[in-house]
N, C-alpha and C positions, 0 to 999 in steps of 0.2 A: 657868159666869161668875163674876169676883172683884164683891160689891159693892161699889160704892164710897162707901157710908153714906149718913145721913144730910143735907142742909146739916142747918148751928146753928141754932138759932129766934133768932130775933131778938131775942125780950127785950124790953130797954129800951132797943134800941137799934133807932131807927125804919130803916123802909125809905125812901130815897131814889132816884130817880134816877141813873144811870150818867156818869159825866164821866169825860174823862182827868185831869183834877184829881187824884178818886176815886184813878183808876185808880195814878197817879202816888205818890201821900202812902202808899197800902197796899203796893202796892210796895216802900217806903223803909220801910216798919214793917218787912215781911218781910225784911231785910236785903238789898234786891234796888236798886243805883244806877241804875236806867234815865234815860236820854239822852232826848229832845224831838228827834223830826227833822223835817223840814223841812215831813213834814206831820203835825203833830202825834203821829204815833206812838210809844208809848215802846220802844224796844231797849236789849237788851244783851247783852252774848257770855258765855256759860258753856263752860267747856271746848271754847271755838274754838268750839261752837253759838251760831248767832243767831237770838236769837227778839224778839219784835213781840209788843207788846201793845197794844189798840186798843178806842174806843167806837165800833162801828160801827153804821150803821141812822140811816132817819129820825130819828129822838129818841136817838139811840146808847143803844138800849136794848140791845144784842150787845155783847158781852164776847168779844175775839175775839184770842187767842192765836195766833200761829204761829210755828214755827223749823224751821233746816235741819240738815241731818246736815253738818258740815263736810268730808266727801269728796266726790267725785266720782266714783260708777262708770264702768265705759267702756262705752261702748255696745253692746256682746257682750252685757252682762250685766244688761240690761234687765230679760227675761222672768223675772229671776231676780228681783230686786228688786221688779218687779209679784206676782209668789206671795208673796215676805217680807210685804208690806204689806199680801195679799189674806188672810193668813194672820193678824195681828195684827187685823185688822177684822173680819173673822170671829168672834174670842176678847175683844176687850174694846171697850170703849164710847169709850173716849177715850188719845188722840188719835186723830183720824182720819190712820191714817198715806199718805202718795200718795210717787210716781214723775213724775215725769216729763222730757219734753226739753223744753229751751228752745231758743230760734232759731237758739244758736251748736252746735248739739248737743250740748250737757252735762249728761249723767244728773243729776238730783236729784231729793234724798230728803226729804220731809220730813213733818210732824207739824201736825195745824190738832186747836185747840178752839174752839169756836162754841159762846157761853148766854146765852141769850135772859133779861132778866131784866126784860122789860116794867112787872113789876109794880113792883117797884126792889128794893133788896137793902138789907143791912145789911149796918155797917161786917165785923161776926164774919162777915155771910156770904159777903163779896166775900175775906176773907182764905181763907175755905174754899175759894174755890173756882180762886183764884189760885195756891194750893197743890197742889190736885188736879190743876188743867191743869200746870201747870210742872210737878208730880213724874212724872207719867202720861206727859210727853213725855219727858222724862229717859230715863224707862224704856223709853221705847220705842228711844232711842237708842243706851243703854247693851245693849239686847237686840240692837240691830242690828252694834251694834261688839265683841259677843260672838262673833256668828257671823262678823263683818267684820274679824277685828283691823286697825290701822293698823300697817301692815309699820316705817312710822318710829318709832313708839315704842317698838316690839319690839325694833326694833334692839340692839346690846350698844353 
């Protein structure tokens, strides 16, 4: 299993509670121009992949990143995608890969990273957590794209 690396030492950067304003500022610092939706979640799209970052929990102590793969597999391939997610989750910590069927019968593939920062988090640590959560989720979707190339993107 791959090492995720150590979380940077807070150094002189003090630990502070997580909140959506800090998340938004750190995403901007990382070059991600996320918008706030009606629920105050931070959302953006990259390469057709929809990302959502939010601070959840009673005291907004959990950093939660979710993303969706932009394509919809057919229902007859559901078991294939379950196996793909199970294989990913067996070998990697992040993201938690999942496949689900929505109320309309569409198969949806997603990744999620949830991190408890109840004791606070420094700016450097928050940057590291966001980069790692986003990067690992992108790696998951890239792996899926490698196995299931988009026929439209491949067209001459």
